[in-house]
N, C-alpha and C positions, 0 to 999 in steps of 0.2 A: 505492499501500498502507500503508494507516496508520501515523504513527508508531512507537507502540506495538507495534506487531507487529514493527518495522524494530531497536528495542531490542531486543526479547527475543530476536529472533533472533542477534543480536550480543553478548547478556549474559555469554557464557559465555567470549567472549575477554579474554585480559591485556592491555589496554590502551585508550587515550579512545577515547568513541562521541558525536560530537557530531551536530546538527542546523544545519542553514544557516549553514554557517561560509566567510565570506567567504577567497578565494584568492588574489584579484590579490598582497596581501603576501607572497604565498609564490612566487610566480611571478618570475623576471629582468625578466619586461615589463611587471610591477605592472598586469597587465592583466586582467580578468575579473570574473563575477561569481561568487557563490556556488555549494559545492558541497550538495547535498541532504542528504546524509548521509557524515561524515569521518571516517575510522578511523585510529589509532595503535597498529599492535599493537606488542607488546613483544619478540614472538620470530615464527620461521620456522611456529608452530603454529599460532600468530593467524591469520597470513595465510590458512595451509587452508582453516580454519573459517570466515573470512571470505570465500572463493571458493565453498567451500561454499554457505554460506546465501546469495550472492547466485546461484547455478546454481539450486539449488532453487525460489527466489521469483520466479525471473524479472528480479531487480535490475541495472541497467547496471554494471558495472565499469572503474575508471580507477584507474592504480596511478602516483603522484606521488613522482619524485625530488627532484631539485632545480629544478623547473620553467623549465629552459633552452633547451627545444624545442619547448614547448608554449604555443597560441593557446588559450585560453576564449574562449568566448561571454560576451558584458556579461548576457545572459540567465542565465547560472551552467551546471552542469552535473546532471541528474537520474541518481539511482543513487547509486551510493554512489564514494567515492574513498578508496584507502587509501594513506597515506602512510607511509612506509617509512625515516623520520627516525630511530626508536628504534632500527632495527636498525645499531647503531652500535660494536660489538666489533672490534678490532683485535689479533690473536693473530699473533704469529711461532714458528715451528719452522726453525733454521736459516737457511736463503735461500728460504726461503717463506711468503707471508704470507698468512692468511686475513683477511677481510674482509666486514662486513656491509653488504648492499647500500644504509643510509643513511649510510655515511661519506662526506664529500667529497670530490673529490680532492685538494683542496688540502690537506686534514687527512691524506689518505694518504700525498700527497709529501714531507712536514713529517718523516711517521714514518718513511719508507723514508729519508730523506736523513738523519736523525740516527739510524739502525741502520747504517749503511753499506750499502744494499741498492740498485743500481743496475737501471735499465730502463725504469722510469714515466716520468722524468723529461720524456719526449716528450710526455707528455701535459699539459705546464704549460699552464694559461690556458684550460682550458675548464672551464667552470662548472657542472657535473654532478656526481653521487654516483655511488658507483661500480658502484649497482644499473641505473641508466641508460646510464652511459658501456660496463657488458657488452652491455646490451640492444639496444643501438644500433653496438656496435663504434666508440665515439668515439673520433677521432683526428688528426691535425693532419699537416703534410705530412713529419714526421719518425717517422711510426709509429702503430701502431693497437692497442686495449687489448686484444686476444685475443693479441699478441706474446708477452707472456708470461704468457698466462693458463695453468693445468694443470688445474683445476676448476672447479667451480660447483654450488651449490645454486639449487635450482628449485621453485615451487611449479605444478605444471602445470594447466591450464584446468579440470581434472576436481577440483581439491582436493589431488591427488595430491603428495608432497613426493619430488624425483626425486635423486640424484645423476648430474653427468654430467660426464665427460671431458670435454680440449679434442677429442680424437677424435670425440668424439659429435656435435659442433657445424659448421653449415658457416657461417662467417661469411662476410661480403660487406663491399663498400666500405659504410660508415653505416648496417649490417643484423649484429647477432648471430644472426641467422637461427632465432632460440628460440620462432618465431608467440607465440602467447598466453602463455607458459608467463613466471611472473614469477621474475624473480633474486631471490634472498634473500641469496646469499653468493658470494664468489668467493676463489680462492686461485692467487695469481701465485708463480712460479717467478724469484727475480731474480738478481745477481750483488754479490760481495762491490766497494766500491768504497770510497777516500776519501771521507768527508761532504764535504771542500770539495771535491773533484772534482763530486761529483755536485750539489752547489752551483754551480759555475759552470756546469755547463752548462742548469740549471733558470734562472738566471737570464739567461744570455744568450738562452735561448728564449723568456721573459718579455718581453723588452724587444723582440725580434724582433716578434713579437704583437703588442706594444701599438704598434707602429709601424704595421701593417698592419692590424690590425682594431680597432673600436670595442668594448674591453674593458671600461672603464668607464660605458660607457652603457647604457641598459636594453636589449636585446633577445632573441632568440631563437638566437642563432648565427645559423648560414646559412641563410636561408628557402628558397631550391632547391637539390635535388640537381643535381649536376656533369652536363651530358651528356654521354654517350661521347664520348671524346675533345677535349673542351671544358671551359672554367670558365663556369660559370653567371653568376660575380662579370664575368667581359670581355663577356658577353651583355648582361647589363644597363646595364654603362657605356657601352656603344660603341650602344646604342639611343636613349641620350640620357639614361637614367633616373636617374643619379645626381644623388643631393638633389632629386628629385621627392618633391613632399610630397601627403598625406592628411590635413590637419589637425592633430594631434598625432603622428603616425608619420611618420617619411621614411627616405628611403635615404639610407645611412650615406655621409657625403664622406669616410671612410677606405675603403671594401671596399663594393662595390657589390652582394653579394650579403647585407647587414646591413643591416635595418631597424630603427631606433632610434626610442624613445618617450621625447618632451620633459616627460614626465607627466602630459602632458592629453590624451596618446590613449585611444581605444577600439578593440575589436575590430573594430569596426565599419569604422575607421580603417585598421586592418592590412589587414583584407579588401578593403576598396577600392584600396589601394597595389597590392596581389599583381594585383588584377585588370589594371591600370593597365599594371605592369609587364609581365605576362604578355602582355598585348595589342601593347603596342608588341617585346617581343623576336620573337614571331611574325609580326608584319607588316614587323621589319628584317631576320630569319634564316630564317623558315620552320621557328623551332625552338618546341614548349610545353613551356615548364618545366614541371618536376612538384614539387610541393613538398616540402623537408626536415621544416619544419615540421607538428607533429600538432594536428588540431582535435580541442576536446572541445566538446561542446553545440552543433554546428551542427548544421543538418538539411540533408541530401543533399549535393552538391558546392557547395560554398559561395562558389568563385571561378570558376565555369564561367560 
């Protein structure tokens, strides 16, 4: 579709619309090519407008939050990438806090601690934004995002805005069960507590996470889903893959379910390493690992 036509389609939107924008600086991995079109909406209605425009003209659509669970192809992404970073309002009403999808989890945790509202510190150390955390029901061994969620606002796949209660949703492990709906706002019910007590739990959780996971390195979080009744990290480590490397990307020496980029890696390196690890685990244990990381801009099943 000609660039002028796309620009015209999105011109009504209140927000920035740019062409050929590099995505690597926005990804936790610092890997990937450009977005053909990059859109930063200011409001929920702008997200809905963009979705309707993409549907009407057959443009592929991707939603970018914190970029912490996405691998972007070295060739980039066709169509439209919507970045939700400007949906960043936080509003408190009693023990409830309503948060825009673009608010980072660290920012939300800092706000709730200062307000004396407890419950979300179990999400400490997750490098995500609220929209992405809800969409994938992000969590740690201490708990998941949906535990304190009471309602959320989404833009549905047809471009309509809807408000869902917690009871309308069917979250699972690392999956909010929302399908193609785009989270634009979430409301959490929390519990009053002393800020110092909240901070102590936050600090303890962060210290434990730093010990066991490569939090300070470039990664996408967990690469593989945990098979039922087992841990992907254990299977990868015990199949001899810990510290296995494909050029600039390596299996972490802290946690085998993390791949880290030494700042020279490419998306092809990452995919190559996934193929090697998957093959070794299947040969050793008969288990075919399934990816937790999302792939953008690749054709077909890139790790088969």
